[in-house]
C-alpha positions in Angstrom: 124.3 104.7 109.1 121.9 102.8 106.9 121.2 100.4 109.9 120.3 102.9 112.6 118.2 105.0 110.2 116.3 101.8 109.3 115.6 101.2 113.0 114.2 104.7 113.3 111.7 104.0 110.5 110.8 100.8 112.1 109.8 102.5 115.3 107.9 105.1 113.4 105.6 103.0 111.4 105.0 100.2 114.0 103.4 102.9 116.2 100.8 103.7 113.6 97.2 103.5 114.5 95.5 100.2 113.8 92.1 100.6 115.4 89.1 99.3 113.4 86.4 101.9 113.5 83.6 100.7 115.8 82.0 102.8 118.5 79.2 103.1 121.0 76.4 104.9 119.2 73.5 106.8 120.7 70.4 105.8 118.7 68.2 108.9 117.9 65.4 109.8 115.5 61.7 108.8 115.1 62.5 106.2 112.4 64.7 104.4 115.0 62.2 104.4 117.8 61.5 100.7 117.5 65.2 99.9 117.7 65.6 102.2 120.7 62.8 100.4 122.5 64.3 97.0 121.8 67.7 98.1 123.1 66.1 99.4 126.4 64.0 96.3 126.9 66.4 93.5 125.9 68.8 92.3 128.6 72.4 92.9 127.8 74.0 89.4 127.6 77.7 90.1 128.0 80.0 90.8 131.0 82.0 93.5 129.1 82.0 96.4 128.8 81.6 97.4 132.4 78.2 99.3 132.7 77.3 97.9 129.3 73.7 97.1 130.5 73.3 100.7 131.8 74.5 102.1 128.5 72.1 99.9 126.5 69.2 101.0 128.8 69.9 104.6 127.9 69.6 103.8 124.2 73.2 103.2 123.2 74.0 100.5 120.6 77.2 98.7 121.6 79.6 96.9 119.4 80.6 93.3 120.4 82.9 93.6 123.4 86.0 91.8 121.9 87.7 91.7 118.6 90.6 90.4 116.6 92.1 92.3 113.6 94.6 91.4 111.0 96.2 94.6 109.5 98.6 95.4 106.7 100.4 98.7 107.0 102.8 100.5 104.7 104.5 103.8 105.0 107.1 106.1 103.3 108.7 109.0 105.2 111.4 111.6 104.9 113.8 111.9 107.9 115.8 114.6 109.5 119.0 113.6 111.3 120.8 115.9 113.9 123.5 115.8 116.5 125.3 112.9 114.7 128.3 111.6 116.6 130.5 108.8 115.3 133.6 106.9 116.5 135.5 103.8 115.6 136.8 100.9 117.6 135.6 102.5 120.9 137.8 105.6 120.2 136.9 109.3 120.4 133.4 110.3 119.2 133.3 113.1 116.6 130.3 115.5 115.9 129.6 115.4 112.2 126.7 117.8 111.9 128.8 120.5 110.2 130.4 118.3 107.6 127.8 115.5 106.8 124.9 116.5 104.6 122.0 114.3 103.8 120.8 114.8 100.3 118.1 112.2 100.8 117.0 110.1 103.7 113.8 108.2 102.8 112.4 105.1 104.3 109.7 102.6 103.2 108.2 100.0 105.5 105.5 97.4 105.5 104.1 95.2 108.3 101.5 92.6 109.1 100.2 92.9 112.7 97.6 91.3 114.9 95.5 93.5 117.1 93.3 91.9 119.9 91.0 94.4 121.7 88.3 94.6 124.3 85.8 97.3 125.4 86.4 97.8 129.1 83.9 100.7 129.3 81.1 101.6 126.8 83.2 104.5 125.5 86.7 103.1 126.0 88.5 100.4 123.9 91.9 99.0 124.8 94.1 96.9 122.5 97.4 95.2 121.9 99.7 95.2 118.8 101.9 92.3 117.8 103.7 92.9 114.6 106.4 91.6 112.1 107.9 94.2 109.8 110.1 94.6 106.7 111.8 98.0 106.1 114.1 99.6 103.6 116.0 102.8 103.9 117.6 104.8 101.1 120.5 107.1 102.1 122.4 109.7 100.0 124.9 111.6 102.1 128.2 113.4 101.6 131.2 114.8 103.7 131.7 118.5 102.8 134.3 121.0 103.8 134.9 124.7 102.8 137.9 126.1 101.1 139.5 129.5 101.5 136.8 131.2 99.4 134.1 129.7 101.7 133.0 127.4 98.9 132.0 123.9 100.1 133.4 120.9 98.4 132.3 117.2 98.7 135.1 115.0 100.0 133.3 111.7 99.9 129.7 110.4 99.3 127.7 107.6 100.8 124.8 106.0 98.9 123.2 102.9 100.3 120.0 101.0 100.8 119.4 98.7 103.7 116.7 96.1 104.5 115.7 95.0 108.0 113.3 92.6 109.7 112.0 93.0 113.3 109.1 92.4 115.6 107.3 94.7 118.0 104.8 94.9 120.9 102.4 97.8 121.7 99.5 98.9 123.8 96.8 101.4 122.9 93.5 102.9 123.9 90.7 104.6 122.0 88.0 106.8 123.7 85.2 107.1 121.2 81.4 107.9 121.1 78.8 108.4 118.4 75.4 110.1 118.2 73.0 109.3 115.4 75.8 107.8 113.3 78.1 110.8 113.7 81.2 110.0 115.8 84.7 110.9 116.9 87.6 108.7 118.1 90.9 109.6 119.8 93.3 106.7 119.1 96.5 106.6 121.2 99.2 103.9 121.4 102.8 103.2 122.5 105.1 100.6 121.0 108.4 99.0 122.0 110.9 97.4 119.6 113.9 95.7 121.2 116.9 95.4 118.8 120.2 93.9 119.8 122.2 96.7 118.1 120.7 99.4 120.3 121.4 100.2 123.9 117.7 100.5 124.8 114.4 99.6 123.3 112.9 101.9 120.6 109.8 103.6 122.0 107.2 105.5 119.9 103.9 107.3 120.6 101.0 108.0 118.2 97.9 110.2 118.5 95.2 109.9 115.9 92.0 111.9 116.1 89.2 110.9 113.7 85.8 112.4 112.9 83.3 110.5 110.8 79.8 109.6 109.7 78.3 106.1 109.4 75.8 105.5 106.6 73.2 102.9 107.4 72.1 100.4 104.7 68.8 98.6 104.5 70.1 95.5 106.2 70.0 96.4 110.0 73.7 95.6 110.8 75.2 96.6 107.5 76.8 100.1 107.1 79.6 102.2 105.6 81.7 104.6 107.7 83.8 107.4 106.2 86.1 109.7 108.2 88.8 112.3 108.1 91.5 112.7 110.8 95.1 113.3 111.7 98.1 111.3 112.4 100.8 112.5 114.8 103.9 110.6 115.8 106.4 111.2 118.6 109.2 108.9 119.5 112.3 108.5 121.6 114.6 110.8 119.6 118.0 109.7 121.0 119.6 106.6 119.5 123.0 105.2 120.4 124.7 101.9 119.8 127.7 100.0 118.4 127.8 98.0 115.1 130.3 96.1 113.0 131.8 98.5 110.4 130.6 96.5 107.4 127.0 96.7 108.7 127.1 100.5 108.5 129.2 101.3 105.4 130.0 99.0 102.4 133.7 98.4 102.8 134.4 97.6 99.1 136.4 100.5 97.7 136.1 102.4 101.0 139.9 102.5 101.7 140.5 104.3 98.4 137.8 106.8 99.2 139.3 107.4 102.7 142.8 107.8 101.2 141.5 110.3 98.7 139.6 112.2 101.4 142.7 112.5 103.6 144.6 113.9 100.7 141.8 116.4 99.9 141.7 117.5 103.6 145.4 118.1 103.5 145.2 120.1 100.3 142.3 122.1 101.7 144.2 122.9 104.9 147.2 124.1 102.8 144.9 126.4 100.8 143.2 127.8 103.8 146.6 128.5 105.6 148.0 130.1 102.4 145.0 132.3 102.1 145.1 133.3 105.8 148.9 134.0 105.7 148.4 136.2 102.6 146.1 138.5 104.5 147.4 141.7 106.2 147.0 142.1 109.9 144.0 144.4 109.3 142.4 141.9 107.0 143.0 139.1 109.5 141.2 141.2 112.2 138.1 141.5 109.9 135.3 139.5 111.7 134.2 138.0 108.4 137.6 136.7 107.5 138.1 135.4 111.1 134.8 133.6 110.9 135.7 132.0 107.5 139.1 130.9 108.8 137.6 129.4 112.1 134.9 127.6 110.2 137.3 126.2 107.6 139.7 125.0 110.3 137.0 123.5 112.5 135.4 121.5 109.6 138.7 120.4 108.1 139.8 119.2 111.6 136.5 117.3 112.0 136.8 115.7 108.5 140.5 114.8 109.1 139.7 113.3 112.5 136.9 111.2 111.1 138.9 110.0 108.1 142.0 109.2 110.1 139.9 107.3 112.6 138.1 105.4 109.8 141.5 104.6 108.2 142.7 103.1 111.5 139.5 101.0 111.8 140.0 99.7 108.2 143.5 98.5 109.1 141.7 96.2 111.6 138.7 95.4 109.4 138.0 92.0 110.9 137.2 93.6 114.3 136.3 97.1 113.1 133.3 98.6 114.8 131.3 101.9 114.7 130.0 103.7 117.8 127.2 106.3 117.1 124.6 108.5 118.7 122.1 110.8 117.0 118.9 112.7 117.3 116.3 111.9 114.7 112.8 113.1 113.7 110.3 112.9 111.0 110.3 115.9 108.7 106.6 116.6 109.4 105.0 115.4 112.7 101.4 115.6 111.4 99.7 114.3 108.3 96.1 114.0 107.1 94.2 110.7 106.9 91.1 109.7 105.1 89.4 106.3 105.7 86.4 104.1 105.2 85.0 100.9 106.7 82.4 98.5 105.4 80.6 96.6 108.1 79.1 93.4 106.7 77.5 92.7 110.1 78.4 93.3 113.7 80.9 90.5 113.5 82.9 91.3 110.3 84.4 94.6 109.1 86.7 95.6 106.3 88.7 98.9 106.6 91.1 101.0 104.5 92.8 104.2 105.4 95.2 106.5 103.5 97.5 109.1 104.9 99.1 112.0 102.9 100.2 115.6 102.9 103.6 116.7 104.2 106.5 114.3 103.9 104.8 111.0 104.9 102.4 108.7 103.0 100.8 105.6 104.5 98.2 103.0 103.8 96.3 100.7 106.2 94.1 97.7 105.3 92.3 95.7 108.0 90.0 92.7 108.4 88.3 92.5 111.8 86.1 89.9 113.6 84.2 90.8 116.7 82.4 88.7 119.3 80.9 89.1 122.7 82.5 88.4 126.1 
């Protein structure tokens, strides 16, 4: 469990927006008339972006057409896990939604990525993402079943923290435009992470609208941009695969927990049966009692099947494996981002961005170098 939740976090944060905030700006205002005239009369010296010379002739100030960024990104998120199915040694799969409760599922991640980009059109930037990541996931979960009084009791608990390393590849595009230093950008990207333990690559999509203002300093190419925006993530929600048992659950002391759990399930079933048999025919016909009895039997059966299958896998610990499938999502799809970028000149930029609100926090730091093509 700790392994595939960690993989989920990996796909989530590697999809995060990493665009440095440069844009094509329409120069306006009387104090900028000289600059406007120089743009219109100076030949545009680069091949990219397409129609760059026409944009300059209309009074647009273009960034250098190519760039390379080095980014550091960190994130912490709360997760929601649903439709959890688990089996052992390629045996039957059991749905655990009703009996497994996640008290906490939090993940932290950090990555260094490289982002090359080019302006293909005056208002459209495309880029690639190449990243190496470190993640950690903290899981606190328990197996719960009800008794004859419909009170739920914890049979066993799982607390673990896993660390994982991986690499990823992504592609993105950013339509953006500015007028008089005010601007908006719509960052979008998709990433793929191929992990041997999964049946298919992990795919994630990010949409990040940003609206900002650039403050010009006395030096012609030096400025400070500030912005506010949003961060929305969507990913391939289904995950399935097979792992060695000891990669999923620490096996030290596990056999004792399983044995105790099997005993508790048996005791719980006896209590439920005694309660049901003590009811009169009229009481057994009561829909509330029938629902309590059905729920107790269903969850006790699920817990018993899971524990018995795990017990069998532990008897063959050297070759024990876990098969799983699940649906996962972030607790909150959107969060707010605030950011700023200092442009030393049109070649060098430093950027920082912080995301918060909801159940996700994130930080991005970036150094970018731009040049003409």
